[in-house]
C-alpha positions in Angstrom: 10.2 41.5 -46.2 12.0 38.9 -48.4 11.6 41.2 -51.4 13.1 44.2 -49.7 16.0 42.2 -48.4 16.6 40.7 -51.9 16.4 44.2 -53.4 18.9 45.6 -50.9 21.4 42.7 -51.5 21.0 43.1 -55.3 21.5 46.8 -55.1 24.7 46.3 -53.0 26.0 43.7 -55.4 25.4 46.0 -58.4 27.0 49.0 -56.6 30.1 47.0 -55.9 30.3 45.6 -59.4 30.0 49.1 -61.0 32.5 50.5 -58.5 35.0 47.8 -59.2 34.6 48.2 -63.0 35.1 51.9 -62.7 38.3 51.5 -60.7 39.7 48.9 -63.2 39.1 51.1 -66.3 42.3 51.9 -68.1 43.7 55.4 -68.1 43.8 57.1 -71.5 46.4 59.5 -72.6 47.1 61.3 -75.9 50.3 60.6 -77.8 51.6 63.0 -80.4 54.4 62.0 -82.8 56.4 64.2 -85.1 58.5 62.5 -87.8 61.1 65.1 -88.8 62.3 62.9 -91.6 60.0 60.8 -93.9 61.7 59.1 -96.8 60.1 56.9 -99.4 62.4 55.1 -101.9 60.6 53.7 -104.9 61.5 50.4 -106.5 61.0 52.2 -109.8 63.7 54.6 -109.0 63.6 58.0 -107.1 63.0 59.1 -103.6 60.9 61.7 -101.9 61.3 63.2 -98.5 59.2 65.2 -96.1 57.9 65.2 -92.6 54.8 64.0 -90.8 52.7 64.4 -87.7 50.3 61.8 -86.2 48.5 61.5 -82.9 46.3 58.9 -81.1 45.5 57.4 -77.8 47.5 55.2 -75.5 46.1 53.4 -72.5 47.0 50.5 -70.2 45.8 48.2 -73.0 48.4 49.7 -75.5 48.8 52.1 -78.3 45.7 52.7 -80.5 45.9 53.8 -84.2 47.8 57.0 -85.0 46.3 59.4 -87.5 47.7 62.4 -89.2 49.3 63.9 -92.3 52.6 63.5 -94.2 53.9 66.7 -95.8 55.5 65.6 -99.0 56.9 67.8 -101.9 54.0 67.3 -104.3 51.1 67.0 -101.9 50.1 66.2 -98.4 49.0 62.6 -97.8 47.0 61.0 -95.1 49.0 58.8 -92.8 47.6 56.0 -90.7 49.6 53.7 -88.4 47.8 50.8 -86.7 49.4 48.2 -84.4 48.8 44.7 -85.7 48.9 43.4 -82.1 49.3 44.9 -78.7 52.0 47.6 -78.6 52.5 48.4 -75.0 54.8 51.1 -73.5 57.0 49.8 -70.7 58.6 51.9 -68.0 62.3 51.7 -67.4 64.3 53.2 -64.5 67.9 54.2 -65.2 70.7 55.3 -62.8 72.4 58.3 -64.2 75.6 59.8 -62.8 75.8 63.6 -62.4 79.0 65.7 -61.9 79.4 69.2 -60.5 82.4 71.5 -60.0 82.2 74.7 -58.0 84.4 77.1 -56.2 83.9 79.3 -53.1 86.0 81.2 -50.6 87.3 77.9 -49.2 88.5 76.4 -52.6 87.3 74.5 -55.6 85.3 71.3 -55.2 84.2 68.4 -57.4 81.3 66.2 -56.5 79.2 63.5 -58.1 76.2 61.4 -57.4 73.6 59.2 -59.0 70.0 60.1 -59.9 67.1 57.9 -60.9 65.6 58.7 -64.3 62.5 57.1 -65.9 61.4 56.7 -69.5 58.8 54.7 -71.4 59.6 52.7 -74.5 57.9 50.2 -76.8 58.2 48.6 -80.2 56.0 46.3 -82.4 54.6 45.4 -85.8 52.3 47.9 -87.4 50.2 48.4 -90.6 50.7 51.7 -92.4 48.8 53.7 -95.0 50.5 56.6 -96.7 48.1 58.1 -99.3 47.4 55.2 -101.7 50.4 53.1 -100.4 49.8 50.4 -97.8 52.2 48.1 -96.0 53.7 46.8 -92.8 56.7 47.6 -90.7 58.0 48.1 -87.2 57.4 51.1 -85.0 59.8 51.9 -82.2 59.5 54.7 -79.7 60.8 56.0 -76.4 60.1 59.1 -74.3 62.8 61.4 -73.0 64.1 60.3 -69.6 62.9 62.5 -66.6 64.3 62.5 -63.1 62.1 60.7 -60.5 64.4 60.4 -57.5 67.6 62.0 -56.1 67.6 64.6 -58.9 70.9 66.4 -59.8 71.6 69.6 -57.9 71.7 73.0 -59.7 74.8 73.5 -61.8 75.4 69.7 -62.3 75.8 68.2 -65.7 74.6 64.7 -66.7 73.4 62.8 -69.7 70.1 60.9 -69.7 68.9 59.0 -72.8 66.8 61.1 -75.2 63.7 59.8 -76.8 63.0 58.9 -80.4 60.5 57.5 -82.8 61.3 55.2 -85.7 59.4 53.4 -88.4 60.8 51.1 -91.1 58.8 49.1 -93.5 57.7 48.3 -97.0 54.7 49.7 -98.8 52.9 48.9 -102.1 50.2 50.7 -104.1 48.5 50.6 -107.5 51.4 52.2 -109.4 54.4 52.1 -107.0 56.1 50.2 -104.2 59.2 50.7 -102.1 60.7 51.2 -98.7 59.4 53.8 -96.2 61.5 55.1 -93.3 60.3 57.7 -90.8 62.4 59.1 -87.9 61.9 61.8 -85.3 62.4 63.1 -81.7 60.6 61.8 -78.6 56.9 61.5 -78.7 54.8 63.7 -76.4 52.4 61.9 -74.1 49.7 64.0 -72.3 
């Protein structure tokens, strides 16, 4: 009888432990980044420009490594971006004013109001590999703001902040070194 009671209690404890662990697991999403402008300026003189695409995972624990390809004039190069610490995305809510003018049989009217938009943003130090070049820099990114409450009515106009992605850093390799800058539109998070 004691064994069956002990087995029942042990089974209940394990069930609760696994259930709590499953509920606390971080949610994973995929992040895709397009750098429309990649620019490497060599200390030996000269500059090359191109574009790049990388993707990776983002969770409650932060951004994981981003992997992809840089399309440069002479050849495509592998591109790796790894946070050196925890790079978390924070949510930010913004009040955005909207305006609308319209006319009907009773006259012309002007109205305005405020909507709540939300976006995610983050920045932090990263290590980067571009082909044979390696270095460090800062990665900053923000998503496009989307309306979450009291959204503007049809026909209204407003401006909500647009997203971006930006990397600036220094890289060095066996035969070259220089500055690397990469810029682009808002990342896509799915």
